[in-house]
C-alpha positions as a Markdown table, in Angstrom:
| # | Residue | x | y | z |
|---|---|---|---|---|
| 1 | Met | 87.8 | -66.1 | -58.7 |
| 2 | Val | 84.3 | -65.3 | -59.9 |
| 3 | Glu | 83.4 | -64.8 | -56.5 |
| 4 | Lys | 85.8 | -62.2 | -55.4 |
| 5 | Arg | 85.2 | -60.1 | -58.4 |
| 6 | Arg | 81.3 | -60.4 | -58.0 |
| 7 | Ser | 82.0 | -59.2 | -54.4 |
| 8 | Arg | 84.1 | -56.2 | -55.8 |
| 9 | Gly | 81.3 | -55.6 | -58.4 |
| 10 | Gly | 78.2 | -56.8 | -57.4 |
| 11 | Gly | 77.9 | -57.8 | -53.9 |
| 12 | Glu | 77.2 | -55.6 | -50.8 |
| 13 | Glu | 80.6 | -53.9 | -50.6 |
| 14 | Gly | 80.6 | -53.4 | -54.4 |
| 15 | Ser | 77.0 | -51.6 | -54.4 |
| 16 | Asp | 78.0 | -49.4 | -51.1 |
| 17 | Tyr | 81.2 | -48.3 | -53.1 |
| 18 | Ser | 78.7 | -47.6 | -55.8 |
| 19 | Asn | 76.3 | -45.5 | -53.7 |
| 20 | Arg | 79.1 | -43.4 | -52.0 |
| 21 | Ser | 80.5 | -42.6 | -55.6 |
| 22 | Lys | 77.2 | -41.2 | -56.7 |
| 23 | Arg | 76.0 | -39.6 | -53.5 |
| 24 | Pro | 78.4 | -36.3 | -54.1 |
| 25 | Asn | 76.9 | -35.3 | -57.4 |
| 26 | Ser | 73.7 | -36.0 | -56.9 |
| 27 | Phe | 74.3 | -33.5 | -54.0 |
| 28 | Ile | 75.3 | -31.0 | -56.0 |
| 29 | Arg | 73.1 | -31.5 | -58.5 |
| 30 | Asp | 70.6 | -31.0 | -56.1 |
| 31 | Val | 71.9 | -28.0 | -54.1 |
| 32 | Ser | 72.4 | -26.1 | -57.7 |
| 33 | Arg | 69.1 | -26.7 | -58.9 |
| 34 | Ile | 67.6 | -25.3 | -55.8 |
| 35 | Ser | 70.0 | -22.1 | -55.5 |
| 36 | Gln | 71.1 | -21.3 | -58.7 |
| 37 | Gln | 68.8 | -18.3 | -59.0 |
| 38 | Glu | 69.2 | -17.2 | -55.5 |
| 39 | Leu | 73.0 | -17.5 | -56.1 |
| 40 | Gly | 72.9 | -15.3 | -59.2 |
| 41 | Arg | 71.0 | -12.6 | -57.3 |
| 42 | Thr | 73.2 | -12.8 | -54.6 |
| 43 | Leu | 76.5 | -12.6 | -56.6 |
| 44 | Glu | 75.4 | -10.3 | -59.3 |
| 45 | Pro | 76.2 | -6.9 | -57.9 |
| 46 | Tyr | 79.3 | -8.2 | -56.3 |
| 47 | Leu | 80.5 | -9.9 | -59.6 |
| 48 | Arg | 79.5 | -6.6 | -61.5 |
| 49 | Asn | 81.5 | -4.0 | -59.4 |
| 50 | Val | 84.6 | -6.5 | -59.5 |
| 51 | Val | 84.3 | -6.4 | -63.4 |
| 52 | Arg | 84.1 | -2.6 | -63.3 |
| 53 | Glu | 86.7 | -2.2 | -61.1 |
| 54 | Glu | 89.0 | -4.5 | -62.9 |
| 55 | Ile | 88.4 | -2.8 | -66.2 |
| 56 | Asn | 89.0 | 0.6 | -64.8 |
| 57 | Arg | 92.3 | -0.9 | -63.5 |
| 58 | Val | 93.6 | -2.3 | -66.8 |
| 59 | Phe | 92.6 | 1.1 | -68.6 |
| 60 | Cys | 94.4 | 3.1 | -66.3 |
| 61 | Ser | 97.1 | 1.0 | -66.7 |
| 62 | Tyr | 97.2 | 1.4 | -70.3 |
| 63 | Leu | 97.1 | 5.0 | -69.9 |
| 64 | Ile | 100.1 | 5.3 | -67.8 |
| 65 | Arg | 102.2 | 3.1 | -70.3 |
| 66 | Asp | 100.9 | 5.0 | -73.0 |
| 67 | Ser | 101.6 | 8.4 | -71.6 |
| 68 | His | 105.2 | 7.3 | -71.6 |
| 69 | Asn | 105.1 | 6.8 | -75.5 |
| 70 | Gln | 102.9 | 9.8 | -76.3 |
| 71 | Ile | 102.8 | 13.5 | -75.4 |
| 72 | Asp | 99.7 | 13.9 | -73.2 |
| 73 | Val | 98.8 | 17.6 | -73.3 |
| 74 | Gly | 97.3 | 17.4 | -69.5 |
| 75 | Val | 100.5 | 16.1 | -68.1 |
| 76 | Gly | 103.7 | 18.4 | -67.5 |
| 77 | Ser | 101.5 | 21.7 | -68.9 |
| 78 | Arg | 99.3 | 21.9 | -66.1 |
| 79 | Ser | 100.9 | 24.8 | -64.2 |
| 80 | Leu | 98.7 | 25.0 | -61.5 |
| 81 | Gln | 98.0 | 22.7 | -58.7 |
| 82 | Leu | 94.9 | 22.1 | -55.7 |
| 83 | His | 96.2 | 20.8 | -52.8 |
| 84 | Phe | 94.0 | 20.1 | -49.7 |
| 85 | Glu | 95.6 | 21.5 | -46.7 |
| 86 | Gly | 95.2 | 19.5 | -43.2 |
| 87 | Arg | 95.6 | 15.7 | -43.0 |
| 88 | Leu | 92.5 | 13.2 | -42.6 |
| 89 | Pro | 92.3 | 10.9 | -40.0 |
| 90 | Asn | 93.1 | 7.5 | -40.9 |
| 91 | Thr | 89.3 | 6.3 | -40.2 |
| 92 | Leu | 86.2 | 8.1 | -41.1 |
| 93 | Phe | 82.6 | 7.1 | -39.9 |
| 94 | Thr | 79.4 | 7.3 | -42.2 |
| 95 | Gly | 76.9 | 10.3 | -41.1 |
| 96 | Cys | 80.2 | 12.2 | -39.4 |
| 97 | Lys | 81.4 | 15.7 | -40.9 |
| 98 | Val | 84.9 | 14.9 | -42.9 |
| 99 | Glu | 87.2 | 17.3 | -41.0 |
| 100 | Thr | 91.4 | 17.0 | -40.2 |
| 101 | Glu | 93.0 | 15.0 | -37.6 |
| 102 | Asp | 92.9 | 18.2 | -35.7 |
| 103 | Arg | 89.1 | 18.7 | -36.0 |
| 104 | Ala | 89.7 | 21.7 | -38.1 |
| 105 | Thr | 87.8 | 22.4 | -41.5 |
| 106 | Ile | 89.7 | 21.3 | -44.5 |
| 107 | Lys | 90.9 | 23.9 | -46.7 |
| 108 | Val | 91.7 | 23.7 | -50.5 |
| 109 | Val | 93.9 | 26.0 | -52.1 |
| 110 | Leu | 95.2 | 26.6 | -55.6 |
| 111 | Arg | 98.8 | 26.6 | -55.9 |
| 112 | Asp | 101.7 | 27.3 | -58.2 |
| 113 | Ala | 102.7 | 23.8 | -59.3 |
| 114 | Met | 106.5 | 24.8 | -59.3 |
| 115 | Thr | 106.7 | 27.4 | -56.4 |
| 116 | Arg | 103.9 | 26.2 | -54.5 |
| 117 | Lys | 103.1 | 30.0 | -54.1 |
| 118 | Leu | 99.4 | 30.6 | -53.3 |
| 119 | Ile | 97.0 | 32.1 | -56.5 |
| 120 | Arg | 95.4 | 35.0 | -54.7 |
| 121 | Ser | 94.6 | 36.6 | -58.0 |
| 122 | Gly | 93.5 | 36.1 | -61.5 |
| 123 | Pro | 90.8 | 34.2 | -63.3 |
| 124 | His | 91.9 | 30.8 | -61.8 |
| 125 | Ser | 91.6 | 32.3 | -58.1 |
| 126 | Thr | 88.0 | 32.0 | -58.0 |
| 127 | Ala | 87.2 | 28.7 | -59.8 |
| 128 | Lys | 85.0 | 26.2 | -58.7 |
| 129 | Val | 86.1 | 23.0 | -57.3 |
| 130 | Thr | 84.2 | 20.1 | -57.3 |
| 131 | Leu | 85.0 | 17.2 | -54.7 |
| 132 | Arg | 85.0 | 13.2 | -55.8 |
| 133 | Val | 85.8 | 10.1 | -53.9 |
| 134 | Leu | 88.8 | 8.1 | -55.1 |
| 135 | Asp | 90.0 | 4.7 | -55.1 |
| 136 | Gly | 92.5 | 4.5 | -52.0 |
| 137 | Asp | 94.7 | 2.8 | -54.7 |
| 138 | Phe | 94.8 | 6.0 | -56.8 |
| 139 | Asn | 98.3 | 7.8 | -57.0 |
| 140 | Lys | 99.9 | 4.7 | -54.8 |
| 141 | Asp | 103.4 | 5.6 | -56.0 |
| 142 | Asp | 103.3 | 9.4 | -54.9 |
| 143 | Arg | 103.8 | 11.1 | -58.4 |
| 144 | Asp | 103.6 | 14.6 | -58.9 |
| 145 | Asp | 101.2 | 14.7 | -61.8 |
| 146 | Trp | 98.8 | 12.3 | -63.7 |
| 147 | Pro | 96.8 | 12.1 | -66.8 |
| 148 | Pro | 93.4 | 14.0 | -66.1 |
| 149 | Gln | 91.5 | 10.8 | -67.6 |
| 150 | Glu | 93.1 | 8.4 | -64.6 |
| 151 | Phe | 91.6 | 10.8 | -62.2 |
| 152 | His | 88.5 | 10.6 | -63.9 |
| 153 | Asn | 88.7 | 7.0 | -64.1 |
| 154 | Arg | 89.3 | 6.5 | -60.4 |
| 155 | Thr | 86.5 | 8.1 | -59.3 |
| 156 | Val | 84.4 | 5.6 | -57.3 |
| 157 | Gln | 80.7 | 6.0 | -57.6 |
| 158 | Gln | 77.9 | 4.8 | -55.0 |
| 159 | Arg | 77.3 | 1.2 | -54.6 |
| 160 | Glu | 74.0 | 0.0 | -56.7 |
| 161 | Gly | 70.8 | 0.8 | -55.3 |
| 162 | Lys | 72.7 | 3.0 | -52.4 |
| 163 | Arg | 72.5 | 6.9 | -51.8 |
| 164 | Pro | 75.3 | 9.1 | -53.4 |
| 165 | Leu | 78.5 | 8.3 | -51.5 |
| 166 | Val | 79.3 | 11.7 | -50.2 |
| 167 | Thr | 76.5 | 14.5 | -49.2 |
| 168 | Gly | 76.8 | 17.9 | -48.6 |
| 169 | Thr | 78.3 | 20.9 | -50.3 |
| 170 | Leu | 80.3 | 19.3 | -53.0 |
| 171 | Val | 81.1 | 22.2 | -55.1 |
| 172 | Leu | 83.4 | 25.0 | -53.6 |
| 173 | Ala | 84.2 | 28.3 | -54.8 |
| 174 | Leu | 87.7 | 29.7 | -54.2 |
| 175 | Lys | 88.1 | 32.9 | -52.6 |
| 176 | Glu | 91.6 | 34.2 | -53.4 |
| 177 | Gly | 92.2 | 30.9 | -54.1 |
| 178 | Ile | 91.3 | 29.3 | -51.1 |
| 179 | Gly | 88.2 | 27.1 | -50.2 |
| 180 | Tyr | 86.7 | 25.4 | -47.4 |
| 181 | Val | 85.4 | 21.8 | -47.0 |
| 182 | Glu | 82.2 | 22.5 | -44.7 |
| 183 | Asp | 79.9 | 20.1 | -44.5 |
| 184 | Val | 80.7 | 16.8 | -46.4 |
| 185 | Ser | 80.0 | 13.3 | -44.9 |
| 186 | Phe | 79.9 | 9.9 | -46.3 |
| 187 | Thr | 77.0 | 7.8 | -46.4 |
| 188 | Asp | 78.6 | 4.3 | -47.1 |
| 189 | Asn | 81.6 | 2.7 | -45.6 |
| 190 | Ser | 84.8 | 1.6 | -47.8 |
| 191 | Ser | 85.4 | -1.8 | -47.1 |
| 192 | Trp | 83.7 | -3.0 | -50.2 |
| 193 | Thr | 86.2 | -1.6 | -52.8 |
| 194 | Arg | 89.1 | -3.0 | -53.9 |
| 195 | Ser | 91.5 | -1.5 | -51.8 |
| 196 | Gly | 89.0 | -0.8 | -48.9 |
| 197 | Lys | 90.1 | 2.6 | -48.7 |
| 198 | Phe | 89.0 | 6.2 | -50.1 |
| 199 | Arg | 90.8 | 9.5 | -50.8 |
| 200 | Leu | 89.0 | 12.6 | -51.2 |
| 201 | Gly | 90.1 | 14.5 | -54.6 |
| 202 | Ala | 89.2 | 18.0 | -56.1 |
| 203 | Thr | 89.1 | 19.2 | -59.6 |
| 204 | Thr | 87.8 | 22.2 | -61.8 |
| 205 | Ser | 86.4 | 22.7 | -65.3 |
| 206 | Asp | 90.1 | 23.3 | -66.6 |
| 207 | Pro | 92.1 | 20.0 | -65.6 |
| 208 | Asn | 94.5 | 21.0 | -68.5 |
| 209 | Met | 95.7 | 23.9 | -66.5 |
| 210 | Ile | 94.9 | 23.2 | -62.9 |
| 211 | Arg | 96.3 | 19.6 | -61.5 |
| 212 | Glu | 93.7 | 17.8 | -59.3 |
| 213 | Gly | 94.3 | 17.7 | -55.3 |
| 214 | Val | 94.0 | 14.2 | -53.6 |
| 215 | Thr | 94.2 | 13.6 | -49.6 |
| 216 | Asn | 96.2 | 11.1 | -48.0 |
| 217 | Val | 94.1 | 7.8 | -48.0 |
| 218 | Phe | 91.7 | 7.0 | -45.2 |
| 219 | Lys | 89.0 | 4.4 | -43.9 |
| 220 | Val | 85.5 | 4.7 | -44.0 |
| 221 | Lys | 83.5 | 2.6 | -41.3 |
| 222 | Asp | 80.0 | 2.5 | -40.3 |
| 223 | His | 79.0 | 5.2 | -38.0 |
| 224 | Arg | 78.2 | 2.1 | -35.3 |
| 225 | Gly | 81.6 | 2.1 | -34.7 |
| 226 | Glu | 81.9 | 5.6 | -33.7 |
| 227 | Ser | 80.4 | 5.2 | -30.4 |
| 228 | Tyr | 83.6 | 3.1 | -29.7 |
| 229 | Lys | 86.2 | 5.3 | -31.5 |
| 230 | Lys | 89.1 | 6.6 | -30.0 |
| 231 | His | 90.0 | 10.0 | -31.1 |
| 232 | Asp | 93.8 | 10.7 | -32.8 |
| 233 | Arg | 93.8 | 13.5 | -31.0 |
| 234 | Pro | 91.4 | 13.7 | -28.1 |
| 235 | Ser | 89.4 | 16.7 | -27.2 |
| 236 | Ser | 89.2 | 18.1 | -23.3 |
| 237 | Gly | 85.3 | 17.1 | -23.3 |
| 238 | Asp | 85.8 | 13.6 | -24.6 |
| 239 | Glu | 84.5 | 10.9 | -22.4 |
| 240 | Val | 87.5 | 9.5 | -20.4 |
| 241 | Trp | 87.1 | 6.1 | -21.9 |
| 242 | Arg | 88.1 | 7.9 | -25.5 |
| 243 | Leu | 91.7 | 7.5 | -24.4 |
| 244 | Lys | 93.8 | 4.7 | -25.8 |
| 245 | Lys | 94.2 | 1.8 | -23.4 |
| 246 | Ile | 90.9 | 2.2 | -21.8 |
| 247 | Ala | 88.1 | 0.5 | -22.8 |
| 248 | Lys | 84.7 | 1.6 | -22.6 |
| 249 | Asp | 82.9 | 0.0 | -19.3 |
| 250 | Gly | 86.1 | -1.5 | -18.6 |
| 251 | Ala | 87.8 | -2.0 | -15.2 |
| 252 | Ser | 90.2 | 1.5 | -15.9 |
| 253 | His | 87.0 | 3.4 | -16.8 |
| 254 | Asn | 85.0 | 2.1 | -13.8 |
| 255 | Arg | 87.6 | 2.9 | -11.3 |
| 256 | Leu | 88.4 | 6.5 | -12.9 |
| 257 | Thr | 84.5 | 7.3 | -13.2 |
| 258 | Asp | 84.1 | 6.1 | -9.5 |
| 259 | Ser | 86.6 | 8.4 | -8.7 |
| 260 | Gly | 85.0 | 11.4 | -10.4 |
| 261 | Ile | 86.8 | 11.3 | -13.5 |
| 262 | Phe | 84.3 | 11.6 | -16.6 |
| 263 | Asp | 86.2 | 13.2 | -18.9 |
| 264 | Val | 90.1 | 13.7 | -20.5 |
| 265 | Lys | 89.8 | 17.3 | -18.8 |
| 266 | Gly | 89.5 | 15.6 | -15.2 |
| 267 | Phe | 92.1 | 12.8 | -16.2 |
| 268 | Leu | 94.7 | 15.7 | -17.3 |
| 269 | Arg | 94.3 | 17.6 | -14.4 |
| 270 | Leu | 95.0 | 14.7 | -12.2 |
| 271 | Tyr | 97.8 | 13.8 | -13.7 |
| 272 | Val | 99.1 | 17.3 | -13.4 |
| 273 | Thr | 98.2 | 18.1 | -9.9 |
| 274 | Asp | 98.7 | 14.3 | -8.6 |
| 275 | Pro | 100.0 | 12.0 | -10.8 |
| 276 | Ala | 100.8 | 9.2 | -8.2 |
| 277 | Thr | 97.1 | 9.0 | -7.2 |
| 278 | Leu | 96.1 | 8.9 | -10.9 |
| 279 | Arg | 98.3 | 5.8 | -11.2 |
| 280 | His | 97.0 | 4.0 | -8.1 |
| 281 | Ile | 93.2 | 4.9 | -9.3 |
| 282 | Leu | 94.1 | 2.8 | -12.6 |
| 283 | Gly | 95.5 | 0.0 | -10.7 |
| 284 | Lys | 98.6 | -2.4 | -10.4 |
| 285 | Lys | 97.3 | -4.1 | -13.0 |
| 286 | Thr | 98.4 | -1.0 | -15.4 |
| 287 | Ser | 101.7 | -1.8 | -16.9 |
| 288 | Asp | 104.2 | 1.0 | -17.6 |
| 289 | Lys | 104.0 | 0.8 | -20.9 |
| 290 | Thr | 100.2 | 1.0 | -20.9 |
| 291 | Trp | 100.1 | 4.2 | -18.4 |
| 292 | Asn | 102.9 | 5.7 | -21.1 |
| 293 | Thr | 100.5 | 4.9 | -23.9 |
| 294 | Ile | 97.6 | 6.6 | -22.1 |
| 295 | Ile | 99.5 | 9.8 | -21.1 |
| 296 | Arg | 100.8 | 10.4 | -24.2 |
| 297 | His | 97.6 | 10.0 | -25.8 |
| 298 | Ala | 95.7 | 12.1 | -23.0 |
| 299 | Thr | 98.7 | 14.8 | -23.2 |
| 300 | Ala | 98.3 | 15.5 | -27.2 |
| 301 | Cys | 94.7 | 16.8 | -25.9 |
| 302 | Leu | 93.5 | 20.3 | -27.6 |
| 303 | Leu | 93.2 | 22.4 | -24.7 |
| 304 | Asp | 90.8 | 25.4 | -24.4 |
| 305 | Glu | 93.0 | 28.5 | -24.4 |
| 306 | Asn | 90.8 | 31.0 | -23.2 |
| 307 | Asp | 89.8 | 28.9 | -20.3 |
| 308 | Leu | 92.5 | 30.4 | -17.5 |
| 309 | Tyr | 92.8 | 30.5 | -13.5 |
| 310 | Gln | 94.5 | 32.3 | -11.1 |
| 311 | Phe | 95.8 | 31.4 | -7.7 |
| 312 | Asn | 96.2 | 34.3 | -5.2 |
| 313 | Ala | 99.5 | 33.6 | -2.9 |
| 314 | Pro | 99.7 | 35.6 | 0.3 |
| 315 | Asp | 102.5 | 37.1 | -0.6 |
| 316 | Gly | 100.9 | 38.8 | -3.5 |
| 317 | Thr | 102.0 | 36.4 | -6.0 |
| 318 | Val | 99.1 | 35.7 | -8.7 |
| 319 | Leu | 99.4 | 32.2 | -10.7 |
| 320 | Val | 98.3 | 32.0 | -14.1 |
| 321 | Leu | 96.7 | 28.2 | -14.9 |
| 322 | Asn | 95.6 | 26.9 | -18.1 |
| 323 | Ser | 92.4 | 24.7 | -18.3 |
| 324 | Ile | 94.2 | 21.7 | -16.6 |
| 325 | Tyr | 96.0 | 23.5 | -13.9 |
| 326 | Glu | 99.5 | 23.8 | -15.9 |
| 327 | Val | 100.9 | 27.0 | -14.7 |
| 328 | Asp | 101.5 | 29.3 | -17.7 |
| 329 | Gly | 102.9 | 32.4 | -16.0 |
| 330 | Val | 103.1 | 34.5 | -13.1 |
| 331 | Ile | 102.0 | 38.1 | -11.9 |
| 332 | Phe | 104.4 | 39.9 | -9.7 |
| 333 | Asp | 103.4 | 43.3 | -8.1 |
| 334 | Gly | 99.7 | 43.1 | -10.1 |
| 335 | Asp | 101.2 | 45.2 | -13.0 |
| 336 | His | 102.9 | 42.9 | -15.6 |
| 337 | Tyr | 102.4 | 39.5 | -16.4 |
| 338 | Leu | 105.6 | 36.7 | -16.9 |
| 339 | Ser | 105.9 | 33.7 | -19.3 |
| 340 | Leu | 107.8 | 30.9 | -17.2 |
| 341 | Asn | 110.6 | 31.2 | -19.6 |
| 342 | Met | 111.2 | 34.8 | -18.7 |
| 343 | Leu | 111.8 | 33.8 | -15.0 |
| 344 | Ser | 115.1 | 34.2 | -13.2 |
| 345 | Met | 116.0 | 31.5 | -10.9 |
| 346 | Ser | 114.8 | 32.7 | -7.8 |
| 347 | Gln | 111.4 | 33.8 | -9.4 |
| 348 | Lys | 111.0 | 29.8 | -10.5 |
| 349 | Leu | 111.8 | 28.7 | -6.9 |
| 350 | Leu | 109.0 | 31.1 | -5.6 |
| 351 | Val | 106.8 | 29.5 | -8.5 |
| 352 | Asp | 107.2 | 25.9 | -7.7 |
| 353 | Lys | 106.8 | 26.9 | -4.0 |
| 354 | Trp | 103.2 | 28.0 | -4.8 |
| 355 | Lys | 102.5 | 25.4 | -7.1 |
| 356 | Lys | 102.8 | 22.8 | -4.6 |
| 357 | Val | 100.5 | 24.9 | -2.2 |
| 358 | Val | 98.0 | 25.4 | -5.1 |
| 359 | Tyr | 97.8 | 21.4 | -6.0 |
| 360 | Lys | 96.9 | 20.9 | -2.6 |
| 361 | Asn | 94.6 | 23.8 | -2.2 |
| 362 | Leu | 92.8 | 23.8 | -5.5 |
| 363 | Asn | 89.6 | 25.2 | -4.0 |
| 364 | Phe | 91.5 | 28.3 | -3.8 |
| 365 | Val | 91.8 | 28.5 | -7.7 |
| 366 | Val | 89.2 | 30.6 | -9.2 |
| 367 | Pro | 88.5 | 31.2 | -12.8 |
| 368 | Ile | 89.7 | 34.3 | -14.8 |
| 369 | Glu | 86.0 | 35.5 | -16.0 |
| 370 | Glu | 87.5 | 38.7 | -17.9 |
| 371 | His | 90.9 | 38.1 | -19.2 |
| 372 | Ser | 91.2 | 39.8 | -22.8 |
| 373 | Leu | 93.7 | 42.4 | -21.5 |
| 374 | Leu | 95.6 | 39.3 | -19.8 |
| 375 | Leu | 95.5 | 37.6 | -22.9 |
| 376 | Arg | 96.6 | 40.4 | -25.1 |
| 377 | Gln | 99.3 | 41.0 | -23.0 |
| 378 | Met | 100.4 | 37.4 | -23.5 |
| 379 | Leu | 100.5 | 37.9 | -27.1 |
| 380 | Leu | 102.5 | 41.1 | -26.8 |
| 381 | Gln | 105.0 | 39.2 | -24.8 |
| 382 | Ser | 105.4 | 36.8 | -27.2 |
| 383 | Leu | 106.0 | 39.3 | -30.2 |
| 384 | Gln | 108.3 | 41.1 | -28.0 |
| 385 | Met | 110.3 | 37.6 | -27.3 |
| 386 | Ser | 110.8 | 36.7 | -30.8 |
| 387 | Ser | 111.9 | 40.6 | -31.5 |
| 388 | Ser | 114.9 | 39.2 | -29.0 |
| 389 | Tyr | 113.9 | 41.9 | -26.5 |
| 390 | Ser | 114.2 | 40.3 | -22.4 |
| 391 | Asn | 112.9 | 42.7 | -20.5 |
| 392 | Pro | 109.3 | 42.2 | -20.0 |
| 393 | Ile | 106.4 | 44.7 | -21.5 |
| 394 | Ile | 104.5 | 46.4 | -18.5 |
| 395 | Ile | 101.1 | 47.1 | -18.9 |
| 396 | Pro | 99.1 | 48.3 | -15.9 |
| 397 | Met | 96.2 | 45.9 | -15.2 |
| 398 | Ala | 93.1 | 48.0 | -15.7 |
| 399 | Pro | 91.1 | 47.1 | -12.3 |
| 400 | Gln | 88.0 | 47.6 | -14.0 |
| 401 | Asn | 88.5 | 44.5 | -16.8 |
| 402 | Val | 90.6 | 42.4 | -14.5 |
| 403 | Asn | 90.6 | 41.8 | -10.9 |
| 404 | Phe | 93.2 | 39.8 | -9.0 |
| 405 | Pro | 92.0 | 39.7 | -5.2 |
| 406 | Val | 94.8 | 38.5 | -2.9 |
| 407 | Glu | 93.6 | 35.4 | -0.5 |
| 408 | Arg | 95.5 | 36.0 | 2.7 |
| 409 | Gly | 96.2 | 32.9 | 4.6 |
| 410 | Asn | 95.2 | 32.0 | 8.2 |
């Protein structure tokens, strides 16, 4: 019995057990002794940010609860409100200009909070508006109003040791109730915040009269990711790999560039004129689902409305084509323009006939260099159609402004 107890407590087996039981504790003490200061320096900024956000969250929650029990002069009495016109992309990149999804300048407008009418006159129509960055969690429940202090407390400041979070013109002067966000960009990403997202906010020096405006939620990523970004709505000059499902330097990208298709405009031109060839270039591995995704993204492209072309048929018919060679309209007899929806059935058949010819002979397509008169006619046609007139407006084409020579066949 003594020997058994000794083997458990004092023999080799007992000693090994004792050493194993001590080893983890000594290891932890060694690590703690070596890295405690370094660990503290590393965690300090993160913990400070977490504590600050948690305090703000609790304080904002208190304000919301308190607003239900007390009358807040800032809520319910604010008869005017700022609005951002134009939705921001879901993802922005540092260093890039903040624009709408359609790459248009963002507008900030002042409206009546009840009627939504634009305030074009009065002292508030020329107010100065300050842009702020807000936490993406602000106003998650889509309320119409909130305490001004809540908006203030949800403002996000730059990280310690970093540049200001946004740069550019952050104070806008309204003119007739409208201001423009023209040169604002982010300097830091949004991944370090609790929500991982931001909103842009707009406020004035009179928050008790004018409600703040806020944008939709968006992420901000480092500009390194911009080089591989797929634009929500591509432009015709974008490289073709910007289209969804076409990876940069991937197999589809290489097949397209080998076929002379480098940008979205070239992609769309081939899709309009010869979709079967385009599908063949992308290859058999491109599924119907992938093909539809690519085409849907490509056809959302922003086209240059001033980029027009013409095809002169031997019978005197002139097809007017847009920048990707879609037929916009037709000119008969050289003196008036008809949009496609104004053509008779026989005229549509004639256009379809010449369209097939032109798509096989694109070398006969020539740009319309001076088309201001033609564009004016198109605008007048549109206005005429909206007034329920069915007859085309006939305006003689001035030879000195627009020349449509007729190419005769062999």
